[in-house]
C-alpha positions as CSV (number, residue, x, y, z in Angstrom):
1,M,-0.3,-0.1,-0.3
2,V,1.2,3.7,-1.1
3,T,-0.2,6.5,0.1
4,L,0.7,10.3,-1.7
5,I,0.2,13.2,0.0
6,F,0.5,15.9,-2.9
7,Y,1.0,19.5,-1.1
8,C,-0.2,22.7,-3.3
9,H,2.0,25.8,-2.8
10,A,0.9,29.2,-3.6
11,L,2.9,32.1,-5.0
12,G,2.7,35.7,-4.3
13,N,-0.4,36.6,-2.6
14,D,-3.1,35.2,-2.2
15,D,-6.5,37.9,-4.5
16,T,-9.0,35.0,-3.3
17,K,-9.0,35.9,0.2
18,S,-7.8,39.3,0.1
19,D,-12.2,39.3,-1.6
20,T,-13.5,38.6,1.8
21,K,-11.2,39.9,4.4
22,S,-12.6,42.8,6.4
23,D,-11.0,46.5,6.6
24,T,-11.4,46.7,10.9
25,K,-11.7,50.2,9.8
26,N,-15.4,50.7,8.9
27,K,-16.4,46.6,8.9
28,R,-16.8,46.7,4.7
29,T,-15.1,43.7,2.2
30,V,-12.6,44.5,0.5
31,R,-15.3,43.7,-2.6
32,Q,-17.1,45.8,-1.0
33,Q,-15.2,48.8,-0.5
34,E,-13.9,48.2,-4.6
35,I,-17.8,48.7,-5.3
36,I,-18.2,51.5,-3.5
37,K,-15.5,52.6,-5.4
38,L,-17.0,51.3,-8.9
39,V,-20.5,52.9,-8.1
40,A,-19.0,56.8,-7.3
41,E,-16.7,56.7,-10.0
42,N,-20.1,55.7,-12.7
43,P,-23.4,55.9,-10.9
44,T,-25.4,54.3,-13.9
45,I,-23.0,50.9,-13.9
46,S,-24.6,48.1,-14.3
47,I,-25.0,44.9,-12.0
48,A,-22.9,42.7,-14.9
49,T,-20.6,45.2,-15.4
50,L,-19.8,45.2,-12.0
51,A,-19.6,41.5,-12.1
52,L,-17.0,41.7,-14.7
53,R,-14.4,44.2,-13.9
54,L,-14.9,42.3,-10.3
55,K,-14.5,39.0,-11.8
56,V,-16.9,37.1,-9.8
57,S,-20.5,36.3,-10.6
58,K,-23.6,38.0,-10.4
59,P,-25.4,36.7,-7.9
60,T,-22.4,37.8,-5.6
61,I,-22.6,41.3,-6.6
62,K,-26.2,41.2,-5.9
63,R,-25.8,39.3,-2.4
64,E,-22.9,42.2,-2.2
65,M,-25.7,45.0,-2.8
66,F,-28.3,44.0,-0.5
67,S,-25.3,44.4,2.0
68,L,-24.6,48.1,1.3
69,S,-28.1,48.7,1.2
70,D,-27.1,51.3,4.4
71,V,-24.8,52.5,1.6
72,L,-26.4,52.9,-1.5
73,E,-29.6,52.6,-3.0
74,H,-31.0,52.3,-7.3
75,I,-32.8,54.9,-8.0
76,G,-34.9,54.3,-11.0
77,P,-36.4,51.1,-13.2
78,T,-34.7,47.4,-12.4
79,N,-33.3,48.4,-16.0
80,G,-31.6,51.7,-16.2
81,G,-31.3,53.9,-13.5
82,Y,-28.7,55.4,-10.9
83,W,-27.8,54.3,-7.8
84,R,-27.0,56.4,-5.1
85,I,-24.3,56.5,-2.6
86,R,-26.1,57.5,0.6
87,E,-24.2,59.6,3.0
């Protein structure tokens, strides 16, 4: 009987883990902070565009937007409109 053990060593920074790490200063994840930044730069940005820019799925962006509902508000129709950052 032979037992093989494979070890995987990640080179460089692990970007997948950094997306979900919290910033202790304002309790927002790196991904959430990036979403707020992108919305501030382009208030008419779509969920699909955010998903492409952040390299995640649309359901992930929708989940993040729900958790950011205290900061972001969508004004107008679902297919269109714009995002407003609450003060």
